[in-house]
KOLLODREN-378299 format. One record per residue (C-alpha): x, y, z; residue number from 1. Coordinates in steps of 0.05 Angstrom, whole numbers. Example, Ala and Ser with C-alpha at 12.3 -4.5 7.8 and 13.67 -1.06 7.14 Angstrom:
<recs>
246_-90_156_1
273_-21_143_2
</recs>
This chain:
<recs>
224_-564_232_1
277_-517_204_2
270_-442_200_3
250_-440_126_4
197_-494_135_5
168_-455_194_6
170_-392_153_7
133_-426_96_8
79_-449_145_9
72_-379_175_10
69_-348_106_11
10_-392_87_12
-25_-370_151_13
-14_-295_145_14
-32_-293_71_15
-85_-347_73_16
-159_-341_61_17
-179_-339_135_18
-132_-280_146_19
-162_-244_87_20
-231_-252_119_21
-202_-221_183_22
-179_-160_143_23
-248_-155_111_24
-286_-162_178_25
-242_-111_213_26
-255_-61_156_27
-329_-76_158_28
-331_-66_234_29
-297_2_228_30
-339_25_169_31
-406_4_198_32
-400_11_273_33
-346_63_286_34
-336_111_228_35
-408_98_205_36
-402_115_131_37
-473_91_120_38
-505_139_169_39
-492_198_123_40
-455_174_61_41
-465_237_19_42
-440_282_75_43
-379_237_86_44
-362_240_11_45
-370_315_9_46
-328_327_71_47
-276_277_47_48
-266_316_-17_49
-268_385_16_50
-216_364_68_51
-168_334_17_52
-164_352_-57_53
-209_411_-45_54
-164_440_9_55
-92_421_-9_56
-67_492_4_57
-117_517_55_58
-99_467_109_59
-24_459_101_60
-6_473_173_61
-28_453_242_62
-5_420_305_63
62_383_300_64
96_351_241_65
144_376_188_66
105_363_123_67
36_380_97_68
-22_331_97_69
-15_327_21_70
59_310_26_71
46_257_79_72
-4_225_31_73
47_228_-25_74
97_190_18_75
43_137_32_76
23_133_-41_77
96_126_-62_78
98_61_-23_79
28_38_-36_80
24_45_-112_81
76_-7_-132_82
87_-66_-177_83
29_-102_-143_84
-18_-54_-178_85
8_-79_-245_86
37_-149_-243_87
-2_-167_-180_88
-67_-146_-211_89
-54_-187_-273_90
-37_-247_-229_91
-103_-240_-192_92
-143_-241_-256_93
-103_-300_-283_94
-117_-340_-220_95
-188_-318_-203_96
-215_-295_-270_97
-252_-230_-283_98
-296_-241_-222_99
-235_-229_-178_100
-241_-155_-194_101
-309_-150_-160_102
-282_-181_-96_103
-222_-135_-101_104
-270_-76_-102_105
-304_-103_-40_106
-237_-108_-5_107
-222_-36_-25_108
-289_-11_1_109
-281_-38_71_110
-206_-26_69_111
-223_48_62_112
-249_47_134_113
-186_11_157_114
-140_63_124_115
-183_120_152_116
-176_92_222_117
-101_80_215_118
-87_151_192_119
-131_181_246_120
-100_141_302_121
-30_154_276_122
-39_229_284_123
-77_224_349_124
-25_181_386_125
39_206_352_126
98_229_394_127
120_302_388_128
192_323_399_129
218_390_423_130
240_412_353_131
170_403_326_132
184_336_291_133
139_276_305_134
140_201_302_135
78_159_295_136
46_97_268_137
18_32_295_138
76_23_344_139
56_89_377_140
-20_80_378_141
-10_9_404_142
39_32_457_143
2_95_479_144
-70_73_466_145
-66_3_495_146
-20_9_557_147
-36_-62_579_148
-17_-91_511_149
46_-51_497_150
82_-114_475_151
41_-110_410_152
77_-45_393_153
145_-78_399_154
122_-138_357_155
97_-91_302_156
160_-48_303_157
205_-109_298_158
165_-139_240_159
165_-72_203_160
239_-56_214_161
262_-123_187_162
209_-132_133_163
229_-65_103_164
297_-94_84_165
265_-148_43_166
196_-131_17_167
211_-56_15_168
283_-61_-10_169
313_-125_-39_170
250_-147_-77_171
239_-76_-103_172
312_-68_-124_173
306_-135_-159_174
244_-109_-196_175
281_-46_-218_176
340_-87_-242_177
295_-137_-278_178
255_-83_-312_179
316_-45_-337_180
357_-107_-358_181
323_-112_-427_182
343_-39_-438_183
416_-57_-428_184
425_-30_-357_185
479_-70_-320_186
451_-97_-253_187
513_-72_-215_188
505_-2_-242_189
430_-2_-225_190
447_-24_-154_191
498_31_-147_192
448_83_-170_193
395_57_-122_194
443_57_-63_195
466_128_-76_196
395_154_-87_197
370_121_-23_198
429_148_17_199
416_219_-7_200
340_218_1_201
335_180_67_202
393_221_94_203
350_284_91_204
296_255_136_205
222_260_125_206
226_329_92_207
270_303_36_208
231_238_31_209
167_280_23_210
198_324_-31_211
220_261_-68_212
150_231_-62_213
119_295_-90_214
159_284_-153_215
157_208_-159_216
82_198_-146_217
60_245_-203_218
113_211_-246_219
85_143_-228_220
15_165_-247_221
38_199_-311_222
76_137_-333_223
16_94_-315_224
-29_137_-359_225
21_135_-416_226
22_59_-408_227
-52_46_-401_228
-88_100_-442_229
-67_74_-511_230
-89_5_-490_231
-156_32_-465_232
-165_66_-533_233
-147_2_-569_234
-195_-41_-527_235
-245_14_-509_236
-302_-19_-546_237
-295_-81_-503_238
-293_-45_-435_239
-369_-50_-425_240
-365_-124_-439_241
-307_-130_-390_242
-347_-95_-336_243
-406_-141_-348_244
-360_-201_-343_245
-333_-176_-277_246
-402_-177_-245_247
-425_-241_-279_248
-363_-280_-260_249
-361_-254_-188_250
-415_-303_-165_251
-417_-356_-219_252
-350_-361_-255_253
-365_-428_-288_254
-430_-403_-320_255
-403_-334_-339_256
-339_-361_-369_257
-369_-420_-404_258
-341_-472_-358_259
-269_-449_-367_260
-222_-494_-330_261
-186_-467_-269_262
-236_-413_-248_263
-281_-423_-188_264
-319_-380_-140_265
-268_-392_-85_266
-210_-375_-132_267
-245_-310_-151_268
-259_-289_-79_269
-190_-310_-54_270
-151_-275_-109_271
-195_-213_-110_272
-195_-202_-35_273
-120_-212_-35_274
-110_-156_-85_275
-162_-112_-51_276
-125_-119_15_277
-51_-124_0_278
-46_-77_-60_279
-68_-16_-19_280
-35_-39_47_281
-97_-22_87_282
-89_-60_153_283
-15_-76_146_284
2_-13_185_285
55_16_139_286
19_77_111_287
0_108_179_288
75_117_193_289
73_169_136_290
6_199_154_291
30_212_226_292
79_263_198_293
25_312_174_294
19_383_199_295
-54_379_216_296
-99_407_270_297
-145_347_276_298
-132_272_265_299
-196_262_226_300
-172_310_172_301
-114_263_158_302
-162_204_161_303
-196_233_100_304
-129_237_65_305
-124_162_78_306
-189_155_38_307
-158_195_-19_308
-98_149_-19_309
-145_89_-26_310
-182_122_-83_311
-119_133_-124_312
-97_61_-111_313
-166_37_-131_314
-164_73_-198_315
-96_45_-217_316
-114_-27_-201_317
-183_-22_-233_318
-158_8_-298_319
-103_-45_-302_320
-153_-101_-291_321
-206_-76_-340_322
-154_-65_-394_323
-127_-135_-384_324
-197_-167_-386_325
-218_-126_-447_326
-156_-150_-484_327
-177_-223_-475_328
-106_-243_-458_329
-127_-268_-389_330
-155_-330_-424_331
-86_-351_-446_332
-60_-364_-376_333
14_-362_-360_334
51_-319_-310_335
38_-246_-294_336
104_-226_-326_337
86_-263_-390_338
16_-232_-390_339
45_-162_-382_340
93_-172_-440_341
36_-198_-483_342
-10_-140_-463_343
41_-86_-479_344
59_-115_-547_345
-2_-76_-571_346
26_-11_-541_347
60_39_-589_348
121_41_-544_349
121_-34_-532_350
159_-61_-473_351
196_4_-461_352
137_37_-425_353
125_-26_-384_354
197_-28_-362_355
199_45_-342_356
133_41_-305_357
153_-21_-265_358
221_11_-249_359
192_77_-224_360
136_42_-186_361
188_-1_-149_362
235_58_-137_363
182_100_-102_364
164_40_-58_365
237_32_-37_366
244_104_-11_367
180_104_30_368
194_36_59_369
263_59_78_370
231_113_120_371
179_64_149_372
234_16_171_373
275_72_200_374
217_98_242_375
203_28_268_376
276_17_285_377
279_85_321_378
219_64_364_379
256_1_384_380
327_26_393_381
323_102_398_382
343_159_352_383
415_136_347_384
396_78_302_385
373_122_244_386
439_131_206_387
462_58_215_388
394_36_190_389
397_83_129_390
466_59_110_391
446_-14_117_392
385_-1_74_393
427_31_20_394
478_-26_20_395
423_-77_11_396
396_-37_-48_397
466_-43_-79_398
462_-119_-81_399
387_-124_-95_400
390_-122_-172_401
444_-177_-171_402
395_-228_-142_403
405_-278_-86_404
385_-276_-12_405
321_-314_-29_406
316_-342_42_407
317_-272_73_408
266_-247_22_409
219_-305_40_410
226_-289_115_411
215_-214_104_412
153_-228_63_413
125_-267_122_414
143_-212_171_415
108_-162_126_416
44_-204_134_417
55_-211_209_418
54_-135_216_419
-21_-138_205_420
-36_-181_266_421
-19_-131_322_422
-44_-74_278_423
-112_-104_264_424
-122_-122_337_425
-104_-51_356_426
-153_-22_306_427
-210_-64_334_428
-194_-45_407_429
-183_29_389_430
-245_33_345_431
-284_71_398_432
-228_124_399_433
-237_132_324_434
-312_139_333_435
-303_192_387_436
-255_232_344_437
-302_229_284_438
-360_251_328_439
-320_309_357_440
-296_331_288_441
-365_337_260_442
-389_375_322_443
-332_424_314_444
-297_405_378_445
-223_421_383_446
-174_363_383_447
-139_350_450_448
-79_304_440_449
-69_252_494_450
-14_265_545_451
</recs>
């Protein structure tokens, strides 16, 4: 068996239906038995809001870190809200039908517990340096929290450092080049722009990455609103019908869709869970690398920012899906790219707004993933690897819009999925730590970082 055949087999495993069920079960375990959302759901919702959007300025500083909790969340959102929220969401509906949206929502609900636990553990087990800077993420909570299973930290860091070159760089650069090509942008010029931008932003460390994210995330959301609001207005009268179809087709696609060929209950569950898991990256272990950087006096506070991150991601995917279903274009089949072009034909700005939205979504993802990969590489090889990694990342962005390197992209996609295995195992084993931190937070106990 050659390397590409082995990679194809592993890819089917890490992105297959059994693995999606593992994601769901880990999230359910954390939500029900450790974080215990259901024990006091209204209190949890109130505290979640008061600790995040209700206190952006009040709690900007705390123990360790160089950026605020809000900025850390912007870095995570910059990576999370990407092309998967647009083209990936359309693909899920095309494959699984409207019912896929319901199962996506289920994946989001339990994924919220996963993201909360990841952000909490990332702050709790992060490493603090003498200059006040920190490093954190799954590699640190696996290494420091599970001393007998430290090899999991090295596996995760290796997967993340290499996957960032492909899934966080080449594929995103290709998306930017592809989106701007119809506007007349030469791929070589696009690659040069991306390389220079990445070199400048990543060269400034987490502080500059956070400042960039503070600009690009609002720009992403603004472009998304410009793209979707006119379509919502156009199809607004059919949104209630689309919502009803989501719930009807979630359990009986054949009956709800009039026996439409190609849609089954398994297809709806498989496609929906896939979007609800991989769109928001809950469980993959990437976002906690950003959350670990927050200046916060208690890990649970940053855990609530993880919930906010999930909420924003949920709104973008849901509005995309409902607009697509209300348009009726999902019945025509085809690829996600073709469906997106057809959907935006009804937009006053046509394909221009789609091209700009896809390009900015992918650009933000590249910068945050560059930081994620750098942090993982620094864990493996020490601080001296940072500039070589940054320069390599920028050079790859230069060639990304030109295409090619498909084999490396395929391998990096598999490594991206493999990141979840050590991370999910760590979340299950460290679940009691999350529960203890949540209990102490609500009792007003001070946080004592581990030695």
